[in-house]
N, C-alpha and C positions, 0 to 999 in steps of 0.2 A: 903267549898271553901272560900278563902280569897284573897282580892285584896287590895293593898296599892297604892294609888295615892299620889305621893310626888312632891315636887318642883312646887307647885301650886302658880302662881303669885297672883291670886285673887280667893278666894272661895266665891261665891255669892249666895244669896237667902236663908240665914240661918233664920230659924224660930223656936220658941219653940214648943214643942209637944202640940197638941190640937188647934193650930191656923189654922182655916180652910179657912179663906179668909181675905183680907185686904180691908178696906173701907175708902173712903174720903182721908183725909190727910195721913193716914197710907200708902197709895200707893206710896207716894213720896220718901220713903226710902227703901233701900235694905241693910240688914246687911251683911257685908263682913269680911273676914279675909285675910290678906296678908301673903305671904310666908308660905302657909298652906299645910296640908296633910289631907287625908281622908281615912278611913279604911272601906272596905266592907266585910261583912261576911254573907254567905248564902243568898246573894242577897239583903241584907239590909244594910243601913248605920249604921255601928257599932259605929264609933267615928270619930272625926275630931278635928283639932286644928292648932295652928300656931307654928312656930319654928321647931325644930327637930321632925321628925315623931316618933310616938310610934311604935316600931317594933311589927309585928303580931307574935303571938305564932305559932310555927310550920311552915309548908310550906305555901308560899303565892306567888301570882303573883304581880309583881311590875310594875307600869306605871309611867313613868317620864313625868310630865305635861309640862316640859321645860318652866316654867314661864307663862304658859297660864291661861285662865279663866276656872274654873270648876263651873258649875251651873246646876240647874235642866233642864232636857230636856223639850222642849215645850209640852204643852198639847193642843190639837186641839179639842174643844168641839162641833164643828158643821161642818160636811162634808157630801158629797153625792158621795163618790168615787166608789161605785158599779154602773157603767153605761156602756153602749155599745157605742163604737165609740166616735165621736166628732161632734161638731155643728159649724164648721167654716163658713158655709154659712150664719147662723144667725149673726155671727160676721160682715160679710159684710153688711147684712141688717141693722144692727145697725149703721154702718158707713154711710149708705145712709139715715139715719134719722128715721127708724122705731123704735117705742118704744117697750118695753118689752111686753106691753099689745097687741099692734098691731101684733107682731110676734105670740103671743099665739092665737089670734083670727084667724090667717091664718093657724093654725094647727101645728105651730112650738112649741118651748119651751118644757115644760114638756111632752106634748103629743108626740112630736117627739121622745124624749128619750124613752118613754114608748113603742112606736112602734118598735124601734130598739132593746130594751131589750127583747121584746117578742120573737124575732127571735134567740136569743142567748141561749146557754146552760149554766148550772151552771158552768161547767168547763171553758168555754170561759170567763165568767164574773169574775170568780175567778182569772184567770191568769192576766187579765187586772188590776183588783184591787190590786193584789199582787205587780205588778210593781209600781203602784202609792204609795203604802205603803213604798216600798223600797226607792222611791224618797223622801218621807217625812222624813224618818229616816235619810237619808243622810244630810238633811237640819236641823237636830237637834230635830225633833219631836219624842217623845217616847210614847205618849198616844193619842188615836184618838177615837172620837165618829163617827159612820157611820150610816146613815139613809137609810131606804128603800124609796119608793115613786116614783119610775119609773116603777112600775108594774101596779098599778091602776086596777088590778083585783086580786082575791084571790090567784090564782096559781102563778102569777108572783111576787106578794108581798112576798109570802112565799119563792119563789125561791131566791129573793134578800136576805132575812134574813138568809136563809141557807148558802148562800155564805159568809155573814158576820160571821156567826158562824164558818165556816171553816177557815176564815182568823184569827179569834180569837184563834182557836186551833193551828194554824201553825205559826203565826207571833210572833216575840219577842216583838212587841209593845203591850201595854195594850189597849184593844179595848172594847168599849161599843156600844151596838146596840139599834137603835131607830126605832120603827114602824111609818112610815109616809104614811099610806094609803090615808090620806086626804091631799095629796100634790096638787092634782087637781082632777076634775071629769073625770073618765075614759071615753075614746072615745065612748064606747058602751052605756054610760049613758048621753051623751050630751043632754041638755034640760030637764033632769030628775034628778036634783041635789039632791033632797030630797030622791029619791030612792037610789042614790049612797051612801049617808050618812047612810041610813039603811043597805046597804050592808057592809059598814065598821064596823058598830056597831054589826050587827047580825051574820055576817059570818067571816069577816077578823079577828077582835079582838079575838073572841073565839078560832080560830085556832092558832093565834100567842100565846095566853095564854096557850093553851094545850101543844104546843111544846116547850114552854119556850124560844122563839126565840128573845125576846127583853127585854131590861132593862127599856126603856122609850117609851112614846107615844108622837107624834108631830102632829100638824095641821097647815096648812097654813091659818092662820086667817087674811085675808086681802081683800081689795077691788077686786072684780072679782073672788074670790076664796071661802073661807068658812066664814060664818057669825059668830059673837060671840055666838049666840044661838046654831048653829050647832057645833061649837067648844066645847062648854060646854057639849053637849050631848056625843060627842066622848070621851072627857077626862073622863067623869063620867063612861063610859063603860070601858075604859082602866083601871081605878082605881080598878075595880072589879077584875082584874087579876094582880094587883100589879104594873101596869105600871105608873110611875110618869111622869107628863107632862114636856115637853121642847118644847115651841111653837114658830113658826114664827109669827111675828106681826109687824104692823106699818111700813112695807117696802114701800108699794105703796100708802098708805093713812093712816090717823088716824083711825084705824079700830076698836078700842076698845079691841084689843087683850091683852093689858097689864092688863086691869081690869079682864079679864077672867083668865089670868095666875095667878094673885094674889089670886083671889077667890078660885082657885083649887090647890093652893100650888105648883105651877110649880117650878121645879129646876132652870130653866132659861127661859128668854124671849128674843128671838133673832131677830136681824136686827135693828129695831127702827130708821130707817133713817127718818121717818116722824112722830115720836112720838111728841105729843104736850107737852108743859111745864106742863100742868095740870096733866099729868100722873106721874110726879115726886113724889108728896105726896103719891100716891098709892104704889110706889116702896119703899118709905121710911118706910112704915108700914109692910113690908114683908121681907122674906128671899130669894126672887127671884133674881137671878143673871142676870143683864142686859148684854147680850152677843152681841158684836158689830162685824160687818163683813165688814171692810173697803175695802177689795178686791172687793166686790160687787159694792160698790159705784165707785171705780176706773174703773172697767171694763164696767159698764153700764152708766158711767157719770151721776150718781145720787148724791143727797145730802148725806153727811156723817152724821152718827148718832151723837147726841150731847154729845160726851164723856166728854168734859170739864164741861158742865152743870151738868152731873150726878155726877162726882167726887166732884165738888165744892159743891154739895148738900149733901155731906156726904155718897154717895152711892158707892158700888163697881162696877167695870166693868170687864168683861172678853173679850178676843179677840179670834177670830177663823178665819179660811180661807174661809169656805163655799165652798170648792173645789167641783165643779160640771161642767158639760160640756157646760152649757149655759150662766151662769152669772158670774162665777169665775173659770176659768180653771187653777188654780194654788194652790199648797199645801205648799207654802213657808211661814212659820210663821215669818221668819226673815223679809220678805217684808211687812208683816202685821205690824210688829213693826214700820217699817219706815213710812208706811202710817198713822199709829196712831199718830206718832210724827209730821209728816209734815202736814197732813190734819186735824187732830183732836186735835192738840196742846197738846198732852200728853208729859210729860217729859219722857226721856228714862227709868227711874226707874218705872214710872207708867205703861208704856207699857210692860216692862218685867214682872212686877207683874201680869198684866192682862193676860199675855200669859203663866204664870206658875201656881202660887197658885190659882188665881181666876178662871183660865180656868179649873184647876183640880176640883174646887168646882162645876163648871157648868156641869161637867160630873160625879159627885158623887164620885170623887177620892181624895179629898183633905186630907183625913186621911192617905193616903198611898203615894201620889205623889205631885209634884209641889213645893217642897222646900227641902232645906238641913236640915233635922231633924233626929236626932237619932231614929232608929227604922223604918223609912220610906224605901220604896223600893229605891234601888240605880238605879234610872232612871236619867242619867246624860249626859251632853255634855261637851266635852273638846274643847275649842275655842281658836284660835290664834288671840288675839286682845289685844290692850294696855289698854282698859277700857270698861266698860259696855256701855257707850254712843257711842262707836265705832260701836256697832252692828247695830242700826238703821241708823247711819251716813253712813256707807259703804253699801249702800242699794242694790247693785247688787253683792256683794262679798260673796261667801260661805266661811265662816270663821271656819266652824266646822272641827276639826281634827279627832274626834272620838266620837261616841255615845255609851254609856255604858248602857245596859239594863239588 
């Protein structure tokens, strides 16, 4: 099957084959072609250029871009979209002044979601998550990482991962699965954290590995959750089953999670709202992708991760939504672009690169997704906008005309 997209006003996000991420000053530029065309064949980007389009041999479908922008679909490398219901009561608690930690101590937060998820069937969870995926696609997202972590016992963690597997089998989006049994200590193990860590290592991880339910393993390595030592034990156990780390770190405090991520060759280290400057040299010596979640800072009224410092230090950054029911109930990558520009002082080009090629790297997909490159998957969005800077500028407007996956 062939598709020819023609009359493209701006074709953006062009990269040579083999370029898996952009670092430092590289993030400031986006290669574009004006008055362009792009040919898709068998789901892959076959060719592209400017001027008059090269006709496809034989029968093909034609899409008139009408002078709009064609660019890679967004890659969202950190979400929690398999969950039951919502938590707007906690939203009110936050308005009244309760902190994330205070809500958790009262039995809210992650444990609240775990209680609700326990009562729902796989089918109910699947239908809710399917609707969220549809909303993400409408906003231009074509690739998503989805975590477990609201089960907190073996049966419910496996239930979540099976839902993710079903989403992966039925959705046009590219999906990666992450096991996050160490999201919090399960309610049945309150006061017995070391026993819960043993459960994750000795029971949950082997079951996940046997069923092949996850690509990655994650731990909430932060103050009040899991220590660097516990995190290291869990990551080591996951590595035995081929689960590469992607960990939460430095969200609530300078937790030491970045050092653990670097030591264990994590694909990404996520959040970083409270990371100390002393962690930058550690990241400079690694291939770990700092993945920033400005939607969390916006919704919880927390500090924003130091994106500008990271890029100015020659590092890459990726962006993600962190869509979850408690701290970021939104899957809009376009709004994330706006937050990154307005609150973290990224240039529009830097934010777009962080949400495409670098975000693809943060979920192990940059060889196939995240850029306009011959031979890559045709995961594209067609946008009605006069310029790339207009995307974060028009921060409430859905500019996506079509998503091609």
